[in-house]
N, C-alpha and C positions, 0 to 999 in steps of 0.2 A: 797165750795170745801172741800172735806174730807182731813184729814191730810195726808193720803197716796198719794192722788193726788197732794197735794202741794209738798210733798217730791219728787215725780217723776218729776214734772215741775221744781223744784229747781235743781235737779240733771241734767236734760237735759239742762237747761239754763246755769248752771255752765260749763258743758262740751262744749257747743257751743261757749260760750263767751271765754273760754280758747283757743279753737282751732282758733277762730277768731283773738284773740290778738296775738297768736303765728304766725299765717299766716301773719298778718300785720307787725309784727316785722321782720320776715324773708324776706319780700318783700322790706324792706328798706335797700338797699345796697349801696346807693350813698354816704353815710357818713362814714368818718373814725372813728366816735364815736361808742362806744359800745352801745347796747340797753339801759343799765342802764344810761349811760352818756346822751343819747338822752332823756330819761325819765326825768332826773333831769333838763336838759336844758329846756324842755317843761314846767315843773313846775315853774322854775324861770321866764321864759318869761311870763307865764300866771299870776303868782301871785306875782312876785317880786316888790320891794325888799322884801325878805322873809328870815326868820331865818333858820339857818341850821337845828334846831330841828323840825321846821314845815315841811321842805322838807322830813326829815327822817320819820316823822309821816305820811305824805301824801303818800309816796312811800313804806311804810312798810319796811324800811331799817334801819340798825343801824347807829348811828351818825358818827362813825369812817369811815364807808364806804362812807357816803354822803360827809364827809369832804375830803376824797381822790378824789372822783369824782369832787367835786367843785374845788379842787386844779388843776386837769387836765384841766377842762374847763377854769379855770383862766389862765393857761399857754398858752392855745390856744386863749386867748383874747376873749372868748365867754361870760364870766361873770366877775364881780368884787365884791370883798368883801368890806364892810364898817363896821365900829364900830358904835354901837348904841350910839347916843350922850348922852343919859341918863344913860346908863350902858355899859361901855366899855368891859365888859365880853361877851356881846351879839354881834354876828356877823350877819349882813344881807348880802344877796347875791342878786345882780341885774344883769340883762342881759346887755350886750353891744350891740351896733348897729350890730356888726358882729354876735353876738349870736341871735338876733332877726331875722336877715336875714336868718341865717341857719335854725332856727326853722320854719320859714315860708316856706322855700324851702322843708324841710322835711314834713311839713303839706301838701303842694301841691302834693308831691310825694305820700303820703299815700292816699290822696283824689283821685288821678289819678288811683291808683290801685283799689280803691273801685268803681270808675266810670266804669272801665273796667269790674269788676266782676258783677256789677249791670246790665251791658249791656247784660248779659246772661239771665236775667229775662224777662218774658213777662210783658206787661203793667199792667195786673191785679195783678200779684205778687208784682210788684214794688209799686203799690198803697197800697196793704195789708201791706207790710213792712213799708211804710210810716205811715200808721195808727197805727202801733204798737210802733213806736218810742217814743211817749209821755209816754206810759206805762213803757217802758224801762228806761226812764229818772227818773220816780218816783221810780222804783225799785233801780236804781243806787244811788239815793239820800238816800233811806232808808238803803241800805247796808252801805253807808258812815256814816250814823248816828249810826248804830248799832256797827260799827267797832271802833268808838271813845270812 
């Protein structure tokens, strides 16, 4: 593929993924949490216990913002902070049972929105989309590696 073709594919992919992410965020209305709070909760549930700095790096947020979000989630009893036993300057964040239940509920809600949207596709397009998913996984991994 020529460089100009790669640029065009990259630009289209970025635009589609951005629209897709915004649409999924907007579809999630059952939670009293903000989109950033939901994102942080998902990271903690998926990767916790996790350091505040790791959450900030994963989400592309500054540490002060992550600390504020975690404080809110902690007040809502969705996460809890613990000190690292080897270095008390390091704080780890883990999800509570309520946090895991909420994250699972939000995941099911997003999945239901996607299932409804995928229902508008024909069988052939659904298979084609399924065939592309492994490629998108590779690209997502590559973007994560480049970003760090």
